[in-house]
C-alpha positions in Angstrom: 21.2 -26.6 30.4 23.4 -23.6 30.9 25.1 -24.1 27.5 21.7 -24.3 25.8 20.5 -21.1 27.5 23.7 -19.4 26.6 23.4 -20.4 23.0 19.8 -19.1 22.8 20.9 -15.8 24.4 23.8 -15.5 21.9 21.5 -16.1 18.9 19.0 -13.5 20.3 21.8 -10.9 20.7 23.0 -11.6 17.1 19.5 -11.2 15.7 18.9 -8.0 17.6 22.2 -6.6 16.5 21.4 -7.5 12.9 18.0 -5.9 13.1 19.6 -2.7 14.5 22.2 -2.6 11.8 19.7 -3.1 9.1 17.6 -0.3 10.6 20.6 2.0 10.8 21.4 1.4 7.2 17.9 2.3 5.9 17.5 5.9 4.7 16.1 8.3 7.2 15.5 12.0 6.4 13.7 14.0 3.7 13.4 13.9 -0.1 12.1 16.9 -1.9 10.9 16.6 -5.5 8.7 18.3 -8.1 6.2 17.0 -10.6 6.2 19.0 -13.9 3.4 18.7 -16.4 2.7 21.0 -19.4 0.2 22.9 -17.2 1.6 22.9 -13.7 4.5 22.3 -11.4 3.8 20.8 -7.9 6.3 20.3 -5.1 6.3 17.4 -2.6 8.3 16.4 0.4 8.8 12.8 1.6 9.8 12.5 5.3 10.9 9.0 6.2 11.7 7.2 9.4 11.7 3.4 9.4 8.3 2.3 8.1 6.7 5.7 8.7 6.3 8.1 5.7 4.8 11.6 5.6 4.0 13.1 2.2 3.5 16.9 2.1 2.2 18.7 -1.0 3.4 22.2 -1.4 1.0 24.6 -3.2 2.5 26.1 -6.3 1.0 29.6 -5.5 0.9 29.5 -1.7 4.3 27.8 -1.2 2.7 26.2 1.9 1.8 22.7 2.8 -1.7 22.3 1.5 -2.2 18.5 1.9 -0.5 15.7 3.8 -0.5 11.9 3.8 0.5 10.0 7.0 1.5 6.4 6.1 2.3 3.6 8.5 3.6 0.7 6.5 3.7 -1.6 9.5 0.0 -1.1 10.4 -0.9 -0.7 6.7 -2.8 2.6 7.4 -3.0 5.9 5.6 -4.5 9.2 6.6 -5.0 12.3 4.5 -5.0 15.7 6.2 -6.7 18.9 5.0 -4.8 21.6 6.9 -7.0 24.5 5.9 -10.1 22.8 7.4 -8.2 20.9 10.0 -9.8 17.6 9.0 -8.4 14.1 8.3 -9.7 11.0 6.6 -8.7 7.3 6.8 -7.6 6.2 3.3 -7.9 2.5 2.5 -5.3 0.9 0.2 -6.9 1.0 -3.3 -6.7 -1.9 -5.8 -3.6 -2.3 -7.8 -3.7 -0.4 -11.1 -4.2 -2.5 -14.3 -1.5 -2.1 -17.0 -2.7 -2.8 -20.5 -0.3 -4.6 -22.7 3.3 -5.5 -21.7 5.9 -3.3 -20.1 9.4 -3.9 -21.5 12.3 -3.0 -19.1 15.7 -2.2 -20.4 18.7 -1.2 -18.3 20.6 1.6 -20.1 24.3 2.2 -20.4 24.2 5.8 -19.2 24.9 7.0 -15.7 24.1 10.4 -14.1 25.1 12.1 -10.8 21.9 13.5 -9.3 21.9 15.1 -5.8 25.2 13.3 -5.0 23.9 9.9 -6.0 25.1 7.7 -8.9 22.0 7.0 -10.9 21.6 4.2 -13.4 19.3 4.5 -16.4 16.3 2.3 -16.8 13.8 2.6 -19.7 10.3 1.1 -19.4 8.2 1.0 -22.6 4.6 -0.1 -23.3 3.5 0.1 -26.9 -0.2 -0.5 -26.2 -0.3 2.4 -23.7 1.8 4.5 -26.0 4.2 5.3 -23.1 7.9 5.3 -22.4 9.4 6.3 -19.1 13.1 6.8 -18.5 14.1 6.5 -14.8 17.4 7.5 -13.3 17.6 5.2 -10.3 19.9 5.5 -7.2 20.9 2.8 -4.7 20.9 4.4 -1.3 19.2 2.0 1.1 15.8 3.5 0.2 14.0 0.4 1.4 10.8 2.4 2.1 10.0 3.3 -1.5 8.9 0.0 -3.1 6.8 -0.8 0.0 5.3 2.7 -0.1 4.3 2.4 -3.8 2.7 -1.0 -3.2 0.6 0.5 -0.3 -0.4 3.6 -2.2 -1.2 1.7 -5.4 -1.2 4.9 -7.4 -2.7 4.9 -10.8 -0.1 7.1 -12.4 2.2 5.4 -14.9 5.3 6.8 -13.2 4.5 4.6 -10.2 3.1 1.5 -11.8 5.8 1.3 -14.5 8.5 1.7 -11.9 7.3 -1.4 -10.1 8.0 -3.4 -13.2 11.8 -2.9 -12.8 13.4 -5.9 -11.0 15.5 -5.7 -7.9 14.4 -2.2 -6.7 14.3 -3.0 -3.0 16.9 -0.4 -2.1 16.3 2.0 -5.0 14.8 5.4 -5.5 14.2 7.2 -8.8 15.9 10.6 -8.7 14.5 11.6 -12.1 11.8 10.1 -14.3 10.7 11.4 -17.7 7.5 10.1 -19.2 6.7 10.6 -22.9 4.6 9.0 -25.7 6.4 6.7 -28.1 7.1 9.7 -30.4 9.1 11.4 -27.6 6.7 14.1 -26.5 7.2 14.6 -22.8 4.1 14.9 -20.6 5.3 14.3 -17.0 8.7 14.8 -15.3 9.4 13.9 -11.7 12.7 15.4 -10.4 14.3 15.2 -6.9 15.6 18.6 -5.9 17.1 17.9 -2.5 18.0 14.9 -0.3 18.7 15.3 3.4 19.9 12.5 5.6 19.0 13.3 9.1 17.3 12.0 12.3 13.5 12.6 12.2 11.4 13.4 15.2 8.7 10.7 15.4 6.1 13.3 16.4 6.0 14.6 12.8 3.9 11.4 12.0 1.3 12.1 14.6 -2.1 13.7 14.0 -1.9 17.4 14.8 -3.9 18.6 17.7 -7.4 20.1 16.9 -7.9 18.0 13.8 -11.3 16.2 13.4 -12.2 13.2 11.4 -14.2 13.9 8.3 -17.4 11.9 8.2 -19.1 11.4 4.9 
């Protein structure tokens, strides 16, 4: 009886240790990036801790946080915040975007160093949608990102095409360049800073004084 109890305790300790190790390896910190289109440049900041993600949009003119998403990937919840009006809304997970035609994924031979990470080239093309996106992907225990995209279900091609790449569990695209099949670039997403650091959990809490927006 004692041996059986000791064996169960040992297994439990091993499982807890494994869980803590896996958690310690996952990326925690902030990722700053910008989205460049022919008409505008918008800056964003991802703040990540475990399965909690905060997305801040920085105004191109105000240079202040104008909008925020608070995402809990365990609870499968999302809230959008309007800081100017001090309002928030619950955001349901939308339906997954529909891709017309077939995406072809090719792993390139080129490698780049971006923000201190070795990035491998992946090219995703879709002739029917007249789109080609080149991603420069880093492996840095970015376990949050694939789960985040599947919860957000964004309609933009940069997100939906990225999910066509196999084995991206720990990956993050440090740079993506979207163009038509003639090579005309229309959208670029570029990471400008990566900071590994411990994040205070309070940053994912609803700020005091914010009211729920009721339609």
